[in-house]
N, CA and C atoms as an extended XYZ file, in Angstrom:
402
Properties=species:S:1:pos:R:3:atomname:S:1:resname:S:1:resid:I:1 pbc="F F F"
N        23.152       -5.577       10.468 N   MET     1
C        22.430       -5.380        9.213 CA  MET     1
C        21.161       -6.232        9.244 C   MET     1
N        20.076       -5.689        8.727 N   LYS     2
C        18.797       -6.403        8.676 CA  LYS     2
C        18.870       -7.625        7.777 C   LYS     2
N        18.060       -8.621        8.091 N   LYS     3
C        18.001       -9.841        7.290 CA  LYS     3
C        16.837       -9.835        6.315 C   LYS     3
N        15.880       -8.930        6.504 N   THR     4
C        14.722       -8.865        5.617 CA  THR     4
C        15.022       -7.938        4.437 C   THR     4
N        14.238       -8.002        3.376 N   PRO     5
C        14.522       -7.211        2.173 CA  PRO     5
C        14.345       -5.699        2.325 C   PRO     5
N        13.562       -5.255        3.299 N   LEU     6
C        13.257       -3.827        3.428 CA  LEU     6
C        14.445       -3.066        4.000 C   LEU     6
N        15.002       -2.146        3.205 N   LEU     7
C        16.154       -1.363        3.635 CA  LEU     7
C        15.809        0.086        3.960 C   LEU     7
N        14.686        0.595        3.477 N   ASN     8
C        14.328        1.995        3.700 CA  ASN     8
C        14.052        2.237        5.181 C   ASN     8
N        14.802        3.139        5.781 N   VAL     9
C        14.714        3.388        7.221 CA  VAL     9
C        13.335        3.896        7.623 C   VAL     9
N        12.805        4.872        6.897 N   ALA    10
C        11.508        5.453        7.259 CA  ALA    10
C        10.392        4.416        7.160 C   ALA    10
N        10.423        3.593        6.139 N   LEU    11
C         9.391        2.576        5.950 CA  LEU    11
C         9.510        1.472        6.996 C   LEU    11
N        10.708        1.066        7.304 N   SER    12
C        10.924        0.047        8.333 CA  SER    12
C        10.469        0.556        9.704 C   SER    12
N        10.789        1.814       10.008 N   ARG    13
C        10.358        2.431       11.266 CA  ARG    13
C         8.833        2.467       11.348 C   ARG    13
N         8.198        2.856       10.254 N   LEU    14
C         6.740        2.919       10.220 CA  LEU    14
C         6.132        1.553       10.537 C   LEU    14
N         6.579        0.526        9.850 N   ILE    15
C         6.011       -0.810       10.031 CA  ILE    15
C         6.232       -1.295       11.460 C   ILE    15
N         7.406       -1.024       12.016 N   ALA    16
C         7.691       -1.432       13.394 CA  ALA    16
C         6.791       -0.729       14.400 C   ALA    16
N         6.284        0.443       14.048 N   SER    17
C         5.457        1.220       14.980 CA  SER    17
C         3.969        0.925       14.877 C   SER    17
N         3.545        0.116       13.916 N   LEU    18
C         2.118       -0.122       13.683 CA  LEU    18
C         1.485       -0.956       14.790 C   LEU    18
N         0.245       -0.618       15.098 N   GLY    19
C        -0.573       -1.428       15.982 CA  GLY    19
C        -1.713       -2.036       15.193 C   GLY    19
N        -2.411       -2.974       15.817 N   HIS    20
C        -3.526       -3.659       15.170 CA  HIS    20
C        -4.570       -2.649       14.703 C   HIS    20
N        -4.898       -2.705       13.431 N   GLY    21
C        -5.909       -1.828       12.857 CA  GLY    21
C        -5.373       -0.544       12.255 C   GLY    21
N        -4.100       -0.225       12.480 N   ASP    22
C        -3.511        0.954       11.840 CA  ASP    22
C        -3.473        0.731       10.334 C   ASP    22
N        -3.509        1.819        9.584 N   THR    23
C        -3.499        1.699        8.127 CA  THR    23
C        -2.296        2.397        7.515 C   THR    23
N        -1.850        1.800        6.415 N   VAL    24
C        -0.771        2.334        5.596 CA  VAL    24
C        -1.274        2.305        4.163 C   VAL    24
N        -1.039        3.379        3.427 N   VAL    25
C        -1.430        3.443        2.026 CA  VAL    25
C        -0.173        3.343        1.174 C   VAL    25
N        -0.220        2.479        0.181 N   ILE    26
C         0.808        2.461       -0.851 CA  ILE    26
C         0.128        3.009       -2.096 C   ILE    26
N         0.669        4.094       -2.598 N   GLY    27
C        -0.021        4.798       -3.672 CA  GLY    27
C         0.815        4.976       -4.917 C   GLY    27
N         0.112        5.282       -5.991 N   ASP    28
C         0.782        5.597       -7.246 CA  ASP    28
C         1.327        7.023       -7.186 C   ASP    28
N         1.985        7.442       -8.237 N   ALA    29
C         2.647        8.746       -8.248 CA  ALA    29
C         1.670        9.914       -8.145 C   ALA    29
N         0.416        9.690       -8.472 N   GLY    30
C        -0.545       10.789       -8.482 CA  GLY    30
C        -1.473       10.879       -7.289 C   GLY    30
N        -1.408        9.930       -6.373 N   LEU    31
C        -2.331        9.945       -5.233 CA  LEU    31
C        -2.033       11.142       -4.332 C   LEU    31
N        -3.040       11.978       -4.057 N   PRO    32
C        -2.785       13.120       -3.177 CA  PRO    32
C        -2.534       12.675       -1.744 C   PRO    32
N        -1.695       13.425       -1.064 N   VAL    33
C        -1.376       13.154        0.335 CA  VAL    33
C        -2.086       14.202        1.184 C   VAL    33
N        -3.022       13.766        2.035 N   PRO    34
C        -3.759       14.728        2.853 CA  PRO    34
C        -2.843       15.446        3.844 C   PRO    34
N        -3.149       16.686        4.168 N   PRO    35
C        -2.363       17.401        5.174 CA  PRO    35
C        -2.347       16.615        6.490 C   PRO    35
N        -1.185       16.560        7.116 N   GLY    36
C        -1.060       15.895        8.399 CA  GLY    36
C        -0.729       14.416        8.327 C   GLY    36
N        -0.785       13.817        7.139 N   VAL    37
C        -0.438       12.402        6.986 CA  VAL    37
C         1.012       12.329        6.515 C   VAL    37
N         1.809       11.500        7.186 N   GLU    38
C         3.214       11.347        6.816 CA  GLU    38
C         3.337       10.819        5.396 C   GLU    38
N         4.268       11.372        4.653 N   LEU    39
C         4.579       10.898        3.314 CA  LEU    39
C         5.958       10.252        3.329 C   LEU    39
N         6.013        9.007        2.885 N   ILE    40
C         7.290        8.352        2.635 CA  ILE    40
C         7.401        8.267        1.121 C   ILE    40
N         8.185        9.157        0.556 N   ASP    41
C         8.254        9.318       -0.895 CA  ASP    41
C         9.405        8.501       -1.457 C   ASP    41
N         9.059        7.416       -2.131 N   LEU    42
C        10.049        6.549       -2.758 CA  LEU    42
C        10.190        6.829       -4.253 C   LEU    42
N         9.285        7.644       -4.823 N   ALA    43
C         9.243        7.864       -6.265 CA  ALA    43
C        10.536        8.497       -6.781 C   ALA    43
N        11.088        7.886       -7.831 N   LEU    44
C        12.276        8.418       -8.493 CA  LEU    44
C        11.937        8.969       -9.869 C   LEU    44
N        11.186        8.184      -10.630 N   THR    45
C        10.755        8.562      -11.969 CA  THR    45
C         9.574        7.655      -12.310 C   THR    45
N         8.961        7.855      -13.469 N   GLN    46
C         7.805        7.036      -13.829 CA  GLN    46
C         8.154        5.553      -13.781 C   GLN    46
N         7.394        4.817      -12.944 N   GLY    47
C         7.549        3.376      -12.854 CA  GLY    47
C         8.599        2.891      -11.868 C   GLY    47
N         9.362        3.794      -11.279 N   ILE    48
C        10.423        3.382      -10.356 CA  ILE    48
C        10.263        4.110       -9.033 C   ILE    48
N        10.081        3.384       -7.932 N   PRO    49
C         9.786        1.957       -7.900 CA  PRO    49
C         8.334        1.711       -8.303 C   PRO    49
N         8.059        0.514       -8.726 N   ASP    50
C         6.703        0.175       -9.129 CA  ASP    50
C         5.853       -0.192       -7.911 C   ASP    50
N         4.563       -0.178       -8.097 N   PHE    51
C         3.584       -0.438       -7.047 CA  PHE    51
C         3.712       -1.846       -6.467 C   PHE    51
N         3.722       -2.857       -7.325 N   ILE    52
C         3.741       -4.246       -6.842 CA  ILE    52
C         5.071       -4.574       -6.171 C   ILE    52
N         6.180       -4.144       -6.729 N   GLY    53
C         7.466       -4.384       -6.092 CA  GLY    53
C         7.531       -3.770       -4.702 C   GLY    53
N         7.029       -2.552       -4.581 N   THR    54
C         6.990       -1.878       -3.276 CA  THR    54
C         6.092       -2.637       -2.316 C   THR    54
N         4.918       -3.037       -2.777 N   LEU    55
C         3.980       -3.779       -1.941 CA  LEU    55
C         4.605       -5.079       -1.435 C   LEU    55
N         5.267       -5.804       -2.296 N   LYS    56
C         5.867       -7.074       -1.886 CA  LYS    56
C         6.931       -6.884       -0.809 C   LYS    56
N         7.725       -5.835       -0.927 N   VAL    57
C         8.736       -5.582        0.102 CA  VAL    57
C         8.063       -5.207        1.417 C   VAL    57
N         7.027       -4.381        1.372 N   VAL    58
C         6.293       -4.030        2.598 CA  VAL    58
C         5.706       -5.288        3.232 C   VAL    58
N         5.144       -6.161        2.423 N   LEU    59
C         4.546       -7.395        2.953 CA  LEU    59
C         5.577       -8.333        3.574 C   LEU    59
N         6.844       -8.157        3.237 N   SER    60
C         7.880       -8.987        3.841 CA  SER    60
C         8.046       -8.688        5.331 C   SER    60
N         7.571       -7.518        5.771 N   GLU    61
C         7.678       -7.145        7.181 CA  GLU    61
C         6.339       -6.866        7.851 C   GLU    61
N         5.317       -6.540        7.097 N   MET    62
C         4.041       -6.116        7.690 CA  MET    62
C         3.016       -7.241        7.679 C   MET    62
N         2.409       -7.476        8.825 N   GLN    63
C         1.289       -8.418        8.924 CA  GLN    63
C         0.020       -7.668        8.521 C   GLN    63
N        -0.641       -8.147        7.487 N   VAL    64
C        -1.828       -7.468        6.950 CA  VAL    64
C        -3.067       -8.296        7.244 C   VAL    64
N        -4.059       -7.640        7.815 N   GLU    65
C        -5.329       -8.284        8.148 CA  GLU    65
C        -6.330       -8.165        7.003 C   GLU    65
N        -6.320       -6.996        6.348 N   SER    66
C        -7.232       -6.756        5.231 CA  SER    66
C        -6.687       -5.609        4.400 C   SER    66
N        -7.321       -5.384        3.269 N   HIS    67
C        -6.896       -4.298        2.395 CA  HIS    67
C        -8.092       -3.693        1.689 C   HIS    67
N        -7.903       -2.471        1.221 N   VAL    68
C        -8.953       -1.737        0.513 CA  VAL    68
C        -8.394       -1.273       -0.824 C   VAL    68
N        -9.181       -1.487       -1.864 N   LEU    69
C        -8.853       -1.008       -3.207 CA  LEU    69
C        -9.976       -0.112       -3.701 C   LEU    69
N        -9.659        0.740       -4.657 N   ALA    70
C       -10.693        1.507       -5.345 CA  ALA    70
C       -11.412        0.581       -6.326 C   ALA    70
N       -12.706        0.647       -6.313 N   ARG    71
C       -13.534       -0.171       -7.206 CA  ARG    71
C       -13.118        0.014       -8.674 C   ARG    71
N       -12.641        1.201       -9.005 N   GLU    72
C       -12.276        1.523      -10.389 CA  GLU    72
C       -11.133        0.659      -10.917 C   GLU    72
N       -10.309        0.110      -10.031 N   ILE    73
C        -9.216       -0.750      -10.497 CA  ILE    73
C        -9.764       -1.985      -11.214 C   ILE    73
N       -10.960       -2.429      -10.813 N   LEU    74
C       -11.578       -3.592      -11.455 CA  LEU    74
C       -12.091       -3.252      -12.848 C   LEU    74
N       -12.398       -1.973      -13.079 N   GLU    75
C       -12.865       -1.529      -14.397 CA  GLU    75
C       -11.696       -1.278      -15.346 C   GLU    75
N       -10.640       -0.620      -14.851 N   LYS    76
C        -9.483       -0.272      -15.691 CA  LYS    76
C        -8.542       -1.447      -15.905 C   LYS    76
N        -8.503       -2.377      -14.937 N   ARG    77
C        -7.715       -3.603      -15.004 CA  ARG    77
C        -6.249       -3.376      -15.380 C   ARG    77
N        -5.538       -2.547      -14.619 N   PRO    78
C        -4.100       -2.414      -14.883 CA  PRO    78
C        -3.407       -3.745      -14.633 C   PRO    78
N        -2.227       -3.923      -15.207 N   SER    79
C        -1.534       -5.208      -15.062 CA  SER    79
C        -1.242       -5.546      -13.600 C   SER    79
N        -1.151       -4.555      -12.737 N   ALA    80
C        -0.905       -4.795      -11.314 CA  ALA    80
C        -2.046       -5.574      -10.652 C   ALA    80
N        -3.236       -5.524      -11.228 N   LEU    81
C        -4.382       -6.208      -10.618 CA  LEU    81
C        -4.164       -7.722      -10.535 C   LEU    81
N        -3.568       -8.312      -11.544 N   ALA    82
C        -3.302       -9.759      -11.514 CA  ALA    82
C        -2.376      -10.110      -10.353 C   ALA    82
N        -1.366       -9.294      -10.110 N   ALA    83
C        -0.448       -9.543       -8.990 CA  ALA    83
C        -1.161       -9.361       -7.658 C   ALA    83
N        -2.052       -8.373       -7.570 N   LEU    84
C        -2.841       -8.188       -6.342 CA  LEU    84
C        -3.713       -9.410       -6.078 C   LEU    84
N        -4.334       -9.919       -7.117 N   ASP    85
C        -5.178      -11.105       -6.963 CA  ASP    85
C        -4.343      -12.314       -6.526 C   ASP    85
N        -3.138      -12.430       -7.062 N   GLU    86
C        -2.255      -13.532       -6.679 CA  GLU    86
C        -1.841      -13.411       -5.209 C   GLU    86
N        -1.466      -12.226       -4.778 N   LEU    87
C        -1.095      -12.007       -3.378 CA  LEU    87
C        -2.269      -12.282       -2.447 C   LEU    87
N        -3.436      -11.883       -2.882 N   ARG    88
C        -4.641      -12.147       -2.082 CA  ARG    88
C        -4.876      -13.649       -1.979 C   ARG    88
N        -4.727      -14.367       -3.096 N   GLY    89
C        -4.901      -15.818       -3.097 CA  GLY    89
C        -3.911      -16.531       -2.196 C   GLY    89
N        -2.727      -15.964       -2.039 N   GLU    90
C        -1.702      -16.529       -1.159 CA  GLU    90
C        -1.954      -16.199        0.313 C   GLU    90
N        -2.962      -15.356        0.567 N   GLY    91
C        -3.276      -14.973        1.945 CA  GLY    91
C        -2.472      -13.806        2.476 C   GLY    91
N        -1.685      -13.157        1.631 N   ALA    92
C        -0.820      -12.064        2.093 CA  ALA    92
C        -1.560      -10.766        2.354 C   ALA    92
N        -2.763      -10.636        1.781 N   LEU    93
C        -3.491       -9.372        1.891 CA  LEU    93
C        -4.769       -9.455        2.715 C   LEU    93
N        -5.145      -10.626        3.163 N   GLY    94
C        -6.379      -10.760        3.935 CA  GLY    94
C        -7.606      -10.413        3.112 C   GLY    94
N        -8.649      -10.056        3.817 N   GLN    95
C        -9.944       -9.737        3.196 CA  GLN    95
C        -9.837       -8.484        2.336 C   GLN    95
N       -10.566       -8.456        1.233 N   ARG    96
C       -10.591       -7.294        0.333 CA  ARG    96
C       -11.892       -6.529        0.508 C   ARG    96
N       -11.758       -5.216        0.629 N   ASP    97
C       -12.903       -4.313        0.614 CA  ASP    97
C       -12.725       -3.358       -0.551 C   ASP    97
N       -13.833       -2.965       -1.148 N   LEU    98
C       -13.797       -2.045       -2.285 CA  LEU    98
C       -14.557       -0.771       -1.938 C   LEU    98
N       -13.993        0.360       -2.309 N   LEU    99
C       -14.627        1.665       -2.167 CA  LEU    99
C       -14.452        2.401       -3.491 C   LEU    99
N       -15.151        3.494       -3.661 N   SER   100
C       -14.872        4.335       -4.823 CA  SER   100
C       -13.501        4.982       -4.617 C   SER   100
N       -12.916        5.449       -5.693 N   HIS   101
C       -11.611        6.103       -5.585 CA  HIS   101
C       -11.703        7.324       -4.664 C   HIS   101
N       -12.792        8.057       -4.763 N   GLU   102
C       -12.976        9.226       -3.895 CA  GLU   102
C       -13.066        8.808       -2.430 C   GLU   102
N       -13.768        7.716       -2.135 N   GLN   103
C       -13.866        7.229       -0.757 CA  GLN   103
C       -12.505        6.736       -0.253 C   GLN   103
N       -11.711        6.126       -1.141 N   LEU   104
C       -10.374        5.675       -0.750 CA  LEU   104
C        -9.509        6.874       -0.371 C   LEU   104
N        -9.623        7.972       -1.122 N   LYS   105
C        -8.853        9.175       -0.791 CA  LYS   105
C        -9.295        9.744        0.561 C   LYS   105
N       -10.582        9.682        0.872 N   VAL   106
C       -11.055       10.122        2.192 CA  VAL   106
C       -10.490        9.211        3.278 C   VAL   106
N       -10.522        7.903        3.048 N   LEU   107
C        -9.982        6.938        4.011 CA  LEU   107
C        -8.492        7.175        4.259 C   LEU   107
N        -7.774        7.613        3.237 N   SER   108
C        -6.330        7.822        3.376 CA  SER   108
C        -6.006        8.931        4.379 C   SER   108
N        -6.960        9.758        4.717 N   ARG   109
C        -6.738       10.816        5.722 CA  ARG   109
C        -6.438       10.230        7.097 C   ARG   109
N        -6.866        8.983        7.329 N   GLN   110
C        -6.668        8.324        8.620 CA  GLN   110
C        -5.405        7.461        8.654 C   GLN   110
N        -4.685        7.396        7.551 N   ALA   111
C        -3.513        6.520        7.469 CA  ALA   111
C        -2.380        7.031        8.346 C   ALA   111
N        -1.603        6.104        8.851 N   ARG   112
C        -0.380        6.480        9.580 CA  ARG   112
C         0.625        7.094        8.610 C   ARG   112
N         0.617        6.623        7.359 N   ALA   113
C         1.509        7.176        6.341 CA  ALA   113
C         1.034        6.754        4.964 C   ALA   113
N         1.456        7.524        3.981 N   ILE   114
C         1.266        7.175        2.579 CA  ILE   114
C         2.648        6.966        1.979 C   ILE   114
N         2.819        5.828        1.329 N   VAL   115
C         4.076        5.494        0.658 CA  VAL   115
C         3.858        5.769       -0.826 C   VAL   115
N         4.559        6.765       -1.340 N   ARG   116
C         4.395        7.136       -2.740 CA  ARG   116
C         5.419        6.409       -3.597 C   ARG   116
N         4.922        5.729       -4.621 N   THR   117
C         5.778        5.023       -5.569 CA  THR   117
C         5.852        5.826       -6.867 C   THR   117
N         6.597        5.325       -7.810 N   GLY   118
C         6.650        5.939       -9.132 CA  GLY   118
C         5.636        5.342      -10.098 C   GLY   118
N         4.715        4.547       -9.562 N   GLU   119
C         3.726        3.840      -10.395 CA  GLU   119
C         2.849        4.827      -11.155 C   GLU   119
N         2.628        4.540      -12.448 N   CYS   120
C         1.786        5.401      -13.276 CA  CYS   120
C         0.629        4.649      -13.927 C   CYS   120
N         0.353        3.423      -13.485 N   GLN   121
C        -0.853        2.721      -13.936 CA  GLN   121
C        -2.042        3.275      -13.143 C   GLN   121
N        -3.222        3.349      -13.757 N   PRO   122
C        -4.372        3.933      -13.058 CA  PRO   122
C        -4.840        3.090      -11.870 C   PRO   122
N        -5.186        3.781      -10.797 N   TYR   123
C        -5.807        3.207       -9.593 CA  TYR   123
C        -4.936        2.188       -8.864 C   TYR   123
N        -3.631        2.316       -8.975 N   CYS   124
C        -2.726        1.416       -8.256 CA  CYS   124
C        -2.434        1.994       -6.869 C   CYS   124
N        -3.455        1.918       -6.036 N   ASN   125
C        -3.405        2.396       -4.661 CA  ASN   125
C        -4.032        1.328       -3.776 C   ASN   125
N        -3.465        1.127       -2.598 N   ILE   126
C        -3.998        0.132       -1.682 CA  ILE   126
C        -3.874        0.644       -0.258 C   ILE   126
N        -4.910        0.401        0.520 N   VAL   127
C        -4.873        0.681        1.957 CA  VAL   127
C        -4.665       -0.658        2.642 C   VAL   127
N        -3.579       -0.768        3.396 N   LEU   128
C        -3.275       -1.987        4.137 CA  LEU   128
C        -3.672       -1.788        5.592 C   LEU   128
N        -4.417       -2.739        6.140 N   VAL   129
C        -4.830       -2.690        7.543 CA  VAL   129
C        -3.954       -3.682        8.314 C   VAL   129
N        -3.246       -3.161        9.303 N   ALA   130
C        -2.315       -3.980       10.054 CA  ALA   130
C        -3.030       -5.038       10.877 C   ALA   130
N        -2.489       -6.235       10.835 N   GLY   131
C        -2.979       -7.325       11.662 CA  GLY   131
C        -2.007       -7.586       12.799 C   GLY   131
N        -2.166       -8.714       13.439 N   VAL   132
C        -1.256       -9.117       14.517 CA  VAL   132
C        -0.689      -10.499       14.179 C   VAL   132
N         0.467      -10.788       14.727 N   THR   133
C         1.115      -12.068       14.426 CA  THR   133
C         0.832      -13.117       15.479 C   THR   133
N         0.001      -12.799       16.448 N   PHE   134
C        -0.315      -13.774       17.504 CA  PHE   134
C        -1.801      -14.017       17.572 C   PHE   134
């Protein structure tokens, strides 16, 4: 049995397969999934699982070099933004880059996978760029 908090087989497999610079998107319930990009659908109902809870579990196994957010999250200021800022301050998310929401959706076409949550706060989407542990 695994010792880390992540129990989802598909998500654990994905993280284990990442190389330096690969991207993973953790998205809200409404983020479109481009054709050809793997979807790991965790959504059960509105808010379950939530965006930040999902992100924290992913961070328990994934080394992140940087992340990308939609600029609009800074305008709408969902409650998840405070947790993102805290994680960034702790060094868990690396450097932050901002794009428009439309540009983030274009960037998601290159992701190894999109992890869909039940999150329904606006603009709760993040692109995680894999780092290395050495």
